[in-house]
VOGUMI-677728 format. One line per 10 residues: number of its first residue (from 0); their letters; for each residue x, z, y of C-alpha. Coordinates in pm, 1 decimal. Layout:
NUM = A = X:Z:Y ~ ...
//
This chain:
0 = XXXXXXXXXX = 10487.3:11037.0:7350.2 ~ 10270.7:11209.2:7088.3 ~ 10001.7:11434.6:7236.9 ~ 9834.2:11676.1:6995.0 ~ 9500.8:11851.1:7041.8 ~ 9326.6:12101.0:6818.0 ~ 8968.7:12209.9:6873.1 ~ 8810.4:12501.0:6689.8 ~ 8457.3:12379.7:6754.3 ~ 8285.0:12085.2:6916.4
10 = XXXXXXXXXX = 8171.8:12040.9:7273.2 ~ 7793.9:12026.7:7290.5 ~ 7486.9:12069.0:7506.8 ~ 7241.6:12313.0:7347.4 ~ 6895.9:12288.0:7504.6 ~ 6624.4:12548.8:7455.0 ~ 6287.6:12611.1:7613.9 ~ 6426.8:12821.7:7895.4 ~ 6803.4:12768.8:7892.5 ~ 7061.6:12494.9:7846.4
20 = XXXXXXXXXX = 7418.5:12575.6:7748.4 ~ 7694.4:12324.3:7828.2 ~ 7980.2:12419.4:7593.9 ~ 8324.6:12259.7:7629.9 ~ 8572.1:12320.4:7347.4 ~ 8927.7:12347.2:7480.0 ~ 9259.1:12256.6:7320.8 ~ 9388.7:12556.6:7125.0 ~ 9747.3:12429.1:7150.2 ~ 9747.0:12498.8:7523.8
30 = XXXXXXXXXX = 9757.3:12832.4:7704.6 ~ 9412.0:12994.3:7726.0 ~ 9205.4:12861.9:8014.9 ~ 8834.9:12932.5:8031.6 ~ 8538.0:12966.3:8264.8 ~ 8189.4:13107.3:8204.5 ~ 7932.4:13065.0:8476.9 ~ 7568.0:13002.7:8560.4 ~ 7476.4:12665.6:8710.7 ~ 7215.2:12670.0:8984.9
40 = XXXXXXXXXX = 7217.1:12294.2:9049.4 ~ 7251.6:12120.8:8710.6 ~ 7151.2:11771.2:8822.9 ~ 7460.2:11696.0:9037.3 ~ 7677.9:11835.7:8757.0 ~ 7500.7:11618.9:8499.6 ~ 7540.6:11302.0:8702.6 ~ 7902.8:11374.3:8793.9 ~ 8004.5:11437.6:8432.9 ~ 7821.2:11121.1:8330.7
50 = XXXXXXXXXX = 8010.0:10921.2:8594.6 ~ 8336.7:11074.2:8471.7 ~ 8268.2:10953.5:8117.0 ~ 8171.4:10611.2:8253.7 ~ 8517.0:10589.0:8410.0 ~ 8686.8:10693.1:8083.8 ~ 8528.2:10413.3:7880.0 ~ 8523.4:10144.4:8151.7 ~ 8728.0:9827.3:8104.9 ~ 8689.0:9565.9:8378.6
60 = XXXXXXXXXX = 8986.7:9351.6:8281.4 ~ 8924.0:8996.5:8170.2 ~ 8910.2:8955.0:7792.3 ~ 8884.5:8599.3:7654.8 ~ 8596.3:8535.7:7417.3 ~ 8652.0:8536.9:7045.3 ~ 8582.9:8171.3:6965.0 ~ 8695.4:8173.2:6599.6 ~ 8344.7:8110.7:6460.2 ~ 8277.2:7834.3:6712.1
70 = XXXXXXXXXX = 8604.9:7658.2:6629.3 ~ 8527.5:7675.2:6256.0 ~ 8182.3:7524.6:6318.2 ~ 8334.7:7252.9:6536.7 ~ 8591.0:7165.9:6266.9 ~ 8310.2:7136.4:6008.0 ~ 8116.1:6903.3:6237.7 ~ 8425.0:6686.5:6282.0 ~ 8470.5:6661.3:5904.6 ~ 8105.0:6561.5:5855.8
80 = XXXXXXXXXX = 8129.6:6298.5:6128.2 ~ 8444.7:6143.3:5980.0 ~ 8288.0:6144.9:5633.7 ~ 7974.8:5970.3:5764.7 ~ 8185.3:5683.2:5901.6 ~ 8292.6:5592.0:5547.7 ~ 7933.9:5574.0:5414.9 ~ 7787.2:5222.8:5430.9 ~ 7467.3:5263.6:5222.9 ~ 7151.6:5379.7:5404.7
90 = XXXXXXXXXX = 7021.5:5539.2:5082.6 ~ 7339.7:5745.6:5054.9 ~ 7300.8:5856.2:5416.2 ~ 6943.7:5969.7:5351.3 ~ 7045.3:6158.4:5036.7 ~ 7321.4:6342.1:5226.8 ~ 7073.4:6434.2:5503.0 ~ 6827.9:6573.2:5242.8 ~ 7102.5:6777.8:5077.7 ~ 7217.7:6918.4:5412.2
100 = XXXXXXXXXX = 6858.2:7020.9:5496.0 ~ 6827.7:7193.0:5157.6 ~ 7162.2:7369.4:5210.8 ~ 7047.4:7488.4:5555.0 ~ 6730.6:7634.5:5401.8 ~ 6933.3:7813.2:5134.0 ~ 7167.1:7952.4:5399.6 ~ 6867.7:8088.0:5591.5 ~ 6726.7:8255.2:5279.2 ~ 7064.1:8413.3:5209.6
110 = XXXXXXXXXX = 7087.0:8540.3:5567.4 ~ 6737.6:8695.8:5535.4 ~ 6834.5:8875.9:5214.7 ~ 7163.9:9004.4:5364.6 ~ 7011.8:9112.8:5697.1 ~ 6974.1:9482.2:5591.1 ~ 7338.8:9479.7:5480.1 ~ 7455.1:9330.6:5810.3 ~ 7248.8:9588.6:6001.9 ~ 7400.2:9876.0:5802.6
120 = XXXXXXXXXX = 7750.8:9736.3:5848.0 ~ 7700.4:9707.1:6224.3 ~ 7581.8:10068.8:6237.8 ~ 7889.2:10175.9:6043.2 ~ 8122.8:9988.6:6278.0 ~ 7946.0:10149.1:6575.5 ~ 8001.2:10490.7:6419.0 ~ 8368.2:10415.7:6353.0 ~ 8417.9:10293.1:6709.4 ~ 8245.4:10597.8:6859.3
130 = XXXXXXXXXX = 8432.0:10852.7:6648.0 ~ 8757.1:10705.6:6522.8 ~ 8840.9:10512.6:6840.2 ~ 8791.3:10824.1:7050.4 ~ 8994.4:11021.8:6799.9 ~ 9294.3:10786.0:6798.2 ~ 9305.8:10619.7:7139.0 ~ 9108.0:10796.9:7412.3 ~ 9275.5:11100.9:7562.2 ~ 9027.4:11374.9:7641.8
140 = XXXXXXXXXX = 8984.8:11463.9:8009.9 ~ 9235.3:11705.2:8160.8 ~ 9063.0:12024.1:8274.8 ~ 9220.3:12274.2:8513.9 ~ 9067.6:12607.1:8610.2 ~ 9179.2:12699.7:8962.0 ~ 9105.6:13020.9:9155.1 ~ 8849.5:12833.0:9364.9 ~ 8729.0:12550.4:9138.0 ~ 8736.5:12386.5:8796.3
150 = XXXXXXXXXX = 8843.7:12021.7:8785.2 ~ 8816.1:11735.1:8534.6 ~ 9058.8:11439.1:8551.4 ~ 9056.4:11113.8:8357.2 ~ 9177.9:10752.5:8356.1 ~ 8973.9:10447.3:8267.2 ~ 9038.6:10248.7:7951.7 ~ 9190.3:9962.6:8154.6 ~ 9400.7:10215.2:8354.2 ~ 9281.5:10073.8:8687.7
160 = XXXXXXXXXX = 9047.4:10362.1:8779.9 ~ 9112.7:10734.1:8815.7 ~ 8840.4:10995.6:8847.9 ~ 8850.3:11363.3:8932.4 ~ 8554.5:11599.6:8945.3 ~ 8610.5:11930.7:9123.6 ~ 8338.9:12198.6:9093.9 ~ 8387.9:12489.4:9331.9 ~ 8325.4:12840.9:9204.8 ~ 8090.4:12914.6:9492.0
170 = XXXXXXXXXX = 7862.1:12632.8:9374.1 ~ 7784.7:12832.4:9061.2 ~ 7515.3:13094.9:9079.4 ~ 7745.2:13346.1:8913.6 ~ 8094.0:13327.4:8762.6 ~ 8115.6:13578.7:8478.9 ~ 8484.3:13529.3:8396.6 ~ 8762.8:13274.2:8425.8 ~ 9133.1:13232.5:8348.8 ~ 9341.9:12979.1:8539.9
180 = XXXXXXXXXX = 9527.0:12710.7:8347.0 ~ 9522.2:12348.9:8231.9 ~ 9393.1:12217.4:7900.6 ~ 9199.8:11929.0:7744.0 ~ 8836.6:11938.2:7639.4 ~ 8662.9:11775.2:7347.8 ~ 8455.7:11510.4:7529.1 ~ 8284.0:11240.1:7324.2 ~ 8025.0:10970.0:7384.6 ~ 7768.4:11184.9:7205.3
190 = XXXXXXXXXX = 7837.4:11469.3:7446.9 ~ 7793.9:11235.0:7744.1 ~ 7451.3:11132.4:7610.3 ~ 7360.3:11496.6:7553.4 ~ 7427.2:11575.4:7920.4 ~ 7134.9:11350.9:8012.7 ~ 6904.7:11616.7:7862.9 ~ 6999.2:11872.5:8128.7 ~ 6703.7:11954.7:8354.4 ~ 6661.8:12150.7:8675.7
200 = XXXXXXXXXX = 6369.2:12358.7:8542.7 ~ 6589.8:12515.2:8273.7 ~ 6860.9:12770.3:8346.6 ~ 7201.8:12622.5:8263.5 ~ 7509.4:12802.4:8133.7 ~ 7847.4:12634.3:8186.6 ~ 8118.6:12746.8:7944.8 ~ 8470.7:12608.6:7914.2 ~ 8597.4:12801.7:7613.7 ~ 8818.2:12757.2:7308.3
210 = XXXXXXXXXX = 8532.4:12812.6:7063.3 ~ 8289.3:12553.6:7195.5 ~ 8004.2:12513.9:6945.9 ~ 8155.5:12649.0:6623.5 ~ 8027.6:12492.3:6302.0 ~ 7967.2:12778.0:6057.8 ~ 7839.0:12577.8:5761.9 ~ 8169.8:12409.7:5697.2 ~ 8494.8:12568.3:5815.7 ~ 8681.8:12238.5:5788.7
220 = XXXXXXXXXX = 8428.1:12041.9:5992.3 ~ 8446.3:12300.4:6267.7 ~ 8809.8:12215.8:6338.3 ~ 8903.3:11884.1:6493.2 ~ 9256.1:11758.1:6548.9 ~ 9375.8:11458.7:6747.9 ~ 9719.3:11299.4:6762.5 ~ 9748.7:11024.1:7021.1 ~ 10057.6:10815.8:7083.2 ~ 10028.4:10834.2:7459.7
230 = XXXXXXXXXX = 10205.9:10549.8:7644.1 ~ 10441.6:10635.1:7927.9 ~ 10218.2:10424.4:8150.9 ~ 9953.8:10698.2:8139.3 ~ 10193.0:10946.4:8298.7 ~ 10306.3:10684.2:8549.8 ~ 9943.5:10626.4:8640.6 ~ 9898.4:10990.0:8739.6 ~ 10217.4:10964.8:8945.1 ~ 10104.2:10653.2:9131.2
240 = XXXXXXXXXX = 9762.8:10807.0:9205.0 ~ 9917.0:11121.9:9347.5 ~ 10168.3:10920.1:9549.8 ~ 9893.9:10702.6:9698.0 ~ 9690.7:11005.8:9804.7 ~ 9986.7:11144.0:9998.2 ~ 10019.5:10827.0:10207.5 ~ 9872.5:10789.6:10555.1 ~ 9534.0:10642.7:10462.5 ~ 9266.3:10512.6:10699.1
250 = XXXXXXXXXX = 8947.3:10718.3:10660.9 ~ 8589.1:10594.0:10696.4 ~ 8277.6:10811.1:10649.0 ~ 7995.5:10657.3:10440.5 ~ 7646.6:10799.6:10403.0 ~ 7449.2:10783.8:10078.6 ~ 7238.6:10493.8:10211.2 ~ 7557.1:10296.2:10282.4 ~ 7675.8:10338.4:9925.4 ~ 7327.9:10243.9:9801.7
260 = XXXXXXXXXX = 7328.9:9918.1:10001.1 ~ 7676.0:9823.7:9874.5 ~ 7593.6:9895.1:9508.6 ~ 7257.1:9719.7:9536.4 ~ 7423.4:9402.4:9665.1 ~ 7690.2:9412.8:9392.0 ~ 7428.0:9445.6:9118.4 ~ 7229.0:9149.4:9247.3 ~ 7516.3:8909.3:9316.2 ~ 7792.8:8773.4:9096.1
270 = XXXXXXXXXX = 8054.0:8552.3:9258.1 ~ 8156.3:8246.7:9055.9 ~ 8423.4:8122.3:9294.8 ~ 8702.6:8284.5:9494.6 ~ 8754.3:8471.9:9719.5 ~ 8582.1:8780.1:9575.8 ~ 8705.7:9041.2:9821.6 ~ 8515.8:9319.5:9994.3 ~ 8637.1:9312.9:10354.9 ~ 8631.4:9623.1:10574.7
280 = XXXXXXXXXX = 8639.3:9554.2:10948.3 ~ 8741.3:9867.5:11138.3 ~ 8697.7:9869.9:11515.6 ~ 8776.2:10184.2:11719.1 ~ 8460.8:10365.7:11828.0 ~ 8224.6:10128.9:11644.7 ~ 8055.5:10152.3:11300.9 ~ 8246.1:9987.5:11019.3 ~ 8138.2:9644.9:10892.2 ~ 8166.7:9553.6:10524.5
290 = XXXXXXXXXX = 8171.6:9181.8:10442.7 ~ 8124.3:9047.7:10089.1 ~ 8312.4:8729.6:10010.9 ~ 8257.0:8441.5:9935.8 ~ 7904.1:8470.4:10083.3 ~ 8020.2:8633.8:10410.1 ~ 7723.1:8870.2:10391.1 ~ 7792.7:9162.0:10626.0 ~ 7662.4:9520.6:10625.6 ~ 7700.8:9746.6:10925.9
300 = XXXXXXXXXX = 7739.9:10102.9:10804.2 ~ 7584.9:10414.1:10952.8 ~ 7699.2:10537.0:11296.1 ~ 7903.6:10809.1:11127.1 ~ 8136.0:10539.9:10990.3 ~ 8286.3:10476.3:11334.5 ~ 8661.6:10426.2:11303.1 ~ 8875.6:10668.7:11503.7 ~ 9202.5:10476.1:11478.2 ~ 9394.9:10338.3:11776.2
310 = XXXXXXXXXX = 9344.6:9966.7:11707.9 ~ 9121.0:9728.0:11513.1 ~ 9211.5:9677.4:11148.0 ~ 9078.0:9450.8:10874.0 ~ 9133.9:9556.3:10511.0 ~ 9045.0:9343.0:10209.4 ~ 8999.7:9500.4:9865.3 ~ 8933.4:9347.4:9523.7 ~ 8789.2:9466.7:9191.9 ~ 8473.8:9576.2:9372.5
320 = XXXXXXXXXX = 8252.1:9603.7:9061.4 ~ 8428.7:9929.2:8978.5 ~ 8248.6:10082.5:9276.6 ~ 7927.5:10077.5:9068.4 ~ 8058.4:10387.1:8890.5 ~ 7939.0:10586.2:9192.2 ~ 7589.4:10437.0:9162.0 ~ 7445.7:10718.3:8952.6 ~ 7567.9:10973.7:9209.4 ~ 7382.1:10826.3:9508.5
330 = XXXXXXXXXX = 7083.8:11062.1:9482.9 ~ 7315.3:11365.8:9487.9 ~ 7568.2:11252.5:9749.3 ~ 7590.2:11418.7:10090.6 ~ 7851.9:11172.7:10216.7 ~ 8153.8:10973.2:10097.5 ~ 8494.9:10960.7:10259.7 ~ 8658.1:10622.9:10197.0 ~ 9038.2:10608.9:10226.3 ~ 9200.2:10265.5:10268.7
340 = XXXXXXXXXX = 9571.5:10195.6:10224.6 ~ 9576.5:9827.1:10324.2 ~ 9516.2:9471.6:10200.6 ~ 9528.8:9460.0:9821.1 ~ 9629.7:9826.0:9807.2 ~ 9446.1:10114.8:9639.6 ~ 9125.9:10263.9:9777.0 ~ 9001.4:10618.3:9724.3 ~ 8638.4:10729.5:9741.9 ~ 8580.7:11104.9:9780.2
350 = XXXXXXXXXX = 8211.3:11187.4:9730.8 ~ 8078.5:11527.5:9838.1 ~ 7795.5:11649.8:9616.0 ~ 7734.0:11989.3:9769.9 ~ 7983.0:12228.8:9613.4 ~ 8127.0:11947.5:9401.4 ~ 8372.9:11670.8:9485.4 ~ 8398.7:11346.6:9288.0 ~ 8712.2:11142.2:9360.0 ~ 8734.4:10779.5:9245.5
360 = XXXXXXXXXX = 9070.2:10609.6:9304.3 ~ 9082.7:10233.3:9243.5 ~ 9396.8:10023.4:9218.2 ~ 9440.2:9718.1:9442.1 ~ 9253.1:9496.9:9196.7 ~ 9150.4:9531.9:8833.7 ~ 9445.2:9353.7:8669.9 ~ 9686.5:9522.1:8912.3 ~ 9635.7:9859.2:8742.6 ~ 9797.3:10191.9:8827.5
370 = XXXXXXXXXX = 10050.5:10176.3:8544.1 ~ 10184.0:9837.4:8434.0 ~ 10170.7:9619.6:8746.3 ~ 10505.8:9720.7:8889.2 ~ 10358.2:9926.3:9172.1 ~ 10592.3:10188.9:9316.5 ~ 10386.1:10386.6:9565.7 ~ 10573.1:10698.4:9454.9 ~ 10879.6:10565.8:9638.6 ~ 10691.3:10608.2:9966.8
380 = XXXXXXXXXX = 10656.0:10981.4:9895.1 ~ 10910.6:11222.4:10038.3 ~ 11237.2:11143.2:9861.6 ~ 11481.7:11386.0:10019.9 ~ 11741.5:11487.3:9757.4 ~ 11654.4:11817.3:9590.8 ~ 11806.9:12048.1:9332.1 ~ 11698.4:12266.8:9041.4 ~ 11692.0:12579.7:9255.5 ~ 11452.4:12429.2:9510.5
390 = XXXXXXXXXX = 11231.2:12281.0:9240.6 ~ 11210.3:12613.6:9058.1 ~ 11147.5:12806.3:9380.5 ~ 10859.8:12582.0:9492.0 ~ 10711.7:12572.7:9141.5 ~ 10717.0:12951.6:9112.4 ~ 10569.1:12994.9:9459.1 ~ 10284.8:12754.8:9383.2 ~ 10230.4:12926.7:9046.4 ~ 10143.9:13245.3:9231.8
400 = XXXXXXXXXX = 9870.1:13095.8:9449.4 ~ 9792.5:12785.0:9237.9 ~ 9686.6:12600.5:9557.2 ~ 9861.7:12572.7:9893.4 ~ 9960.9:12341.9:10175.7 ~ 10315.4:12213.3:10217.9 ~ 10350.9:12407.8:10544.9 ~ 10248.6:12735.4:10379.3 ~ 10490.1:12675.7:10090.6 ~ 10771.5:12605.6:10335.8
410 = XXXXXXXXXX = 10698.4:12934.5:10511.1 ~ 10692.9:13135.1:10188.6 ~ 10998.3:12974.8:10029.0 ~ 11211.9:12955.5:10342.8 ~ 11277.9:12585.6:10287.6 ~ 11220.8:12317.6:10549.3 ~ 10889.5:12135.0:10548.2 ~ 11048.5:11800.6:10458.4 ~ 11244.5:11968.6:10177.9 ~ 10923.4:12116.7:10037.6
420 = XXXXXXXXXX = 10743.4:11781.5:10060.4 ~ 11022.1:11607.4:9872.4 ~ 11025.2:11881.1:9609.7 ~ 10647.7:11856.8:9566.6 ~ 10675.0:11480.7:9518.8 ~ 10918.0:11539.2:9231.5 ~ 10686.7:11800.6:9079.0 ~ 10397.9:11553.4:9101.7 ~ 10623.0:11299.8:8929.1 ~ 10648.3:11513.0:8614.0
430 = XXXXXXXXXX = 10284.4:11618.8:8606.5 ~ 10338.3:11976.5:8725.5 ~ 10154.0:11946.9:9057.4 ~ 9872.9:11732.0:9195.8 ~ 9750.3:11657.8:9547.1 ~ 9382.1:11725.9:9618.2 ~ 9290.0:11465.7:9880.6 ~ 8947.2:11612.2:9950.1 ~ 9080.5:11962.4:10025.8 ~ 9419.2:11850.7:10160.2
440 = XXXXXXXXXX = 9617.4:12094.4:9941.6 ~ 9863.1:12080.1:9653.0 ~ 9745.3:12235.3:9327.9 ~ 9932.9:12353.4:9022.5 ~ 9829.4:12130.5:8730.5 ~ 10048.8:12137.2:8421.3 ~ 9974.3:11802.5:8259.8 ~ 10154.2:11890.1:7937.1 ~ 10202.8:12207.6:7737.9 ~ 10583.3:12220.4:7759.9
450 = XXXXXXXXXX = 10696.5:12498.8:7995.5 ~ 10875.7:12420.9:8319.3 ~ 11251.2:12488.7:8292.0 ~ 11548.7:12452.1:8529.7 ~ 11695.0:12196.4:8290.5 ~ 11385.6:11982.2:8328.9 ~ 11410.2:12037.9:8704.4 ~ 11760.8:11889.7:8706.6 ~ 11645.1:11590.2:8503.9 ~ 11353.7:11547.0:8741.6
460 = XXXXXXXXXX = 11586.1:11544.9:9041.3 ~ 11781.5:11263.0:8877.7 ~ 11466.8:11067.1:8804.8 ~ 11240.1:11038.8:8502.8 ~ 11443.0:10934.4:8200.2 ~ 11763.6:10999.8:8389.6 ~ 11749.1:10665.1:8571.5 ~ 11627.8:10580.7:8919.5 ~ 11399.9:10292.9:8999.0 ~ 11618.0:9990.8:9094.7
470 = XXXXXXXXXX = 11454.9:9965.1:9438.7 ~ 11497.5:10337.5:9500.8 ~ 11858.7:10319.5:9384.5 ~ 11925.2:10027.1:9618.9 ~ 11766.2:10211.5:9911.5 ~ 11974.9:10522.9:9850.5 ~ 12289.7:10309.7:9820.4 ~ 12218.3:10142.3:10155.3 ~ 12159.4:10479.4:10321.9 ~ 12466.4:10643.1:10164.0
480 = XXXXXXXXXX = 12692.2:10353.3:10269.0 ~ 12583.1:10377.1:10631.9 ~ 12392.7:10050.0:10627.4 ~ 12099.1:10190.7:10828.0 ~ 12086.3:10172.4:11203.9 ~ 11790.0:10365.7:11346.8 ~ 11730.7:10153.7:11655.9 ~ 11410.9:10328.1:11773.7 ~ 11242.2:10657.0:11691.4 ~ 10944.5:10684.5:11922.6
490 = XXXXXXXXXX = 10715.3:10992.0:11903.2 ~ 10344.3:10904.7:11913.6 ~ 10028.3:11115.7:11898.9 ~ 10009.0:11110.2:11519.0 ~ 10380.3:11106.6:11428.5 ~ 10670.9:10865.2:11475.8 ~ 10712.1:10489.6:11497.2 ~ 11047.9:10382.3:11359.2 ~ 11239.9:10059.0:11392.9 ~ 11570.9:9987.8:11231.6
500 = XXXXXXXXXX = 11834.5:9735.1:11139.7 ~ 11926.3:9760.3:10772.8 ~ 12208.3:9581.9:10594.6 ~ 12078.3:9489.9:10250.2 ~ 12271.9:9476.7:9925.4 ~ 12314.9:9101.1:9978.0 ~ 12485.5:9161.3:10313.9 ~ 12201.3:9022.1:10526.7 ~ 12044.2:9238.3:10796.0 ~ 11666.9:9280.6:10811.1
510 = XXXXXXXXXX = 11436.6:9477.2:11041.2 ~ 11197.3:9726.1:10877.9 ~ 10931.4:9905.4:11082.3 ~ 10762.3:10230.7:10975.2 ~ 10481.5:10441.6:11114.1 ~ 10522.9:10798.7:10986.1 ~ 10251.2:11061.1:11039.3 ~ 10309.6:11415.7:11160.9 ~ 10269.3:11542.5:10803.8 ~ 10529.6:11294.3:10675.5
520 = XXXXXXXXXX = 10288.2:11039.9:10532.7 ~ 10357.4:10668.2:10564.2 ~ 10074.2:10524.5:10774.8 ~ 10204.0:10168.1:10797.3 ~ 10514.4:9976.5:10696.8 ~ 10653.1:9625.5:10729.9 ~ 10983.1:9443.4:10690.6 ~ 11129.1:9102.4:10765.7 ~ 11276.7:9067.8:10414.2 ~ 11160.9:8807.5:10160.2
530 = XXXXXXXXXX = 11008.3:9066.5:9921.8 ~ 10769.2:9202.2:10183.6 ~ 10685.2:8851.2:10308.6 ~ 10578.9:8753.8:9955.5 ~ 10407.1:9069.4:9825.0 ~ 10344.3:9294.6:10123.3 ~ 10305.9:9649.3:9993.9 ~ 10110.8:9554.0:9681.0 ~ 10424.2:9607.6:9468.5 ~ 10541.0:9909.0:9664.5
540 = XXXXXXXXXX = 10807.7:9939.3:9936.4 ~ 11128.4:9739.9:9959.4 ~ 11470.6:9906.3:9960.4 ~ 11504.4:9851.0:10335.8 ~ 11193.1:10061.6:10410.7 ~ 11323.8:10333.8:10181.2 ~ 11662.7:10335.7:10350.7 ~ 11503.6:10361.6:10697.2 ~ 11277.0:10640.6:10576.4 ~ 11573.6:10831.4:10433.1
550 = XXXXXXXXXX = 11744.0:10809.6:10771.4 ~ 11432.2:10949.3:10938.6 ~ 11398.3:11232.5:10682.7 ~ 11764.8:11321.2:10725.2 ~ 11706.5:11345.4:11100.8 ~ 11403.5:11569.7:11043.4 ~ 11603.0:11791.3:10807.9 ~ 11870.5:11834.3:11075.5 ~ 11600.3:11935.1:11321.6 ~ 11447.1:12180.6:11068.4
560 = XXX = 11782.6:12351.1:11015.8 ~ 11879.6:12335.4:11381.9 ~ 12166.2:12096.5:11312.0
//
């Protein structure tokens, strides 16, 4: 997928004696979206935008060292050693040693003479990496202006971290003008460094505008175009993030001092042996304990971290170094809501900065990224069959308000709540809608410039690319063939606990168990099949869970319609 961007000017931070202007140049190929406002608290904004750029460029995956030079040196040493075995005369040995010493001195003199050249070449490569790499490979952050906030979204270079910064309009001193919409902004490493010059003693203007900082001296230099061959995995990553946020996650409240203690320990300790997990021990009514493996060093969090769940739970997470991204926000944080999905499953940190919300979503572990690891958390979203009419109706309704809850959309559209939830999951799948975990609402966010059409809606209902995921297809086949027996459907305080007997595609019967929240989110799931025994939920649900969930949704739809 080729994504094109065209910027009239360049994003920049212009600092004067009394005022700083933060100018973001927007993509002219998208519908106009802009915001002009005065910033009363520039420091949290500076740190949050810096953390966002840190996520964009971060790459925590393992990369083997380039050992080409070492292997060449080792081969030369081997040749010298073999040659020395054939030399019998001591005089010849001494002459060879003298010549090698002279050659080493000549090599050193040559290196001294070429040092300015090597320094200039390194500077040139740094410039090429900073400019050309960003131009060809890094997609600029997605910016959406909503009626109540402006948000910035981005993925990390290794596609294992997702970040979203939401700045509410009421956190600005004054909003002069804004137009809702989604676009990209010109956001470079130089701009990220320039943000560090923002100070609280200077008035700050915040402008998301098409012009940015226009270069008048050279009309060609003022325009900047990017064409990036965007992999499908990038879109899938957004889908998996949104799907994870709509699950029934366990919430823990962290104070700024808790985050400080965790980051401080991570900076001072590097594990050389496994296991390297960060273990969360949740006990009802008691503060949460965080244990760092393999040292088994435990931290008891603040009293506000007391878990309000019904039973004790232990959750282990990996890829903990990515948490250091939040380190520069500690001084600005009011509190952090941590959402846990389960062992080896994604975690979401939602930091409140006083009028701003910074969301950091981390995949189960660094190599198990959001896009290419085979995760299918989207299959746990509402998957009730939908049609083009329902998709268009919900999309149009959300376009009017640009933010709403699923219950409010169901009331306005006349569709059942489960129908609306399923429709929203499909709209999230194609990048039309996103779920704001911090506010608990769905927001209109058009990821791409192509307009929404009924034809696309039909293709969406059939699955991206016209083909269903094999596990989803198997689950639907089991449900359609009557292979699901809903043995228990017990109402509980927070939803339903389901048990079933499901006849798989291989003819064997297994017993899936689901805990579904009142709002339709999957709180917990298990199955007696071999796939769940081996992977748990780290690769997503099995077809038996999906079939049991379809049976439950069908029952809810009957109750919504009075059937």
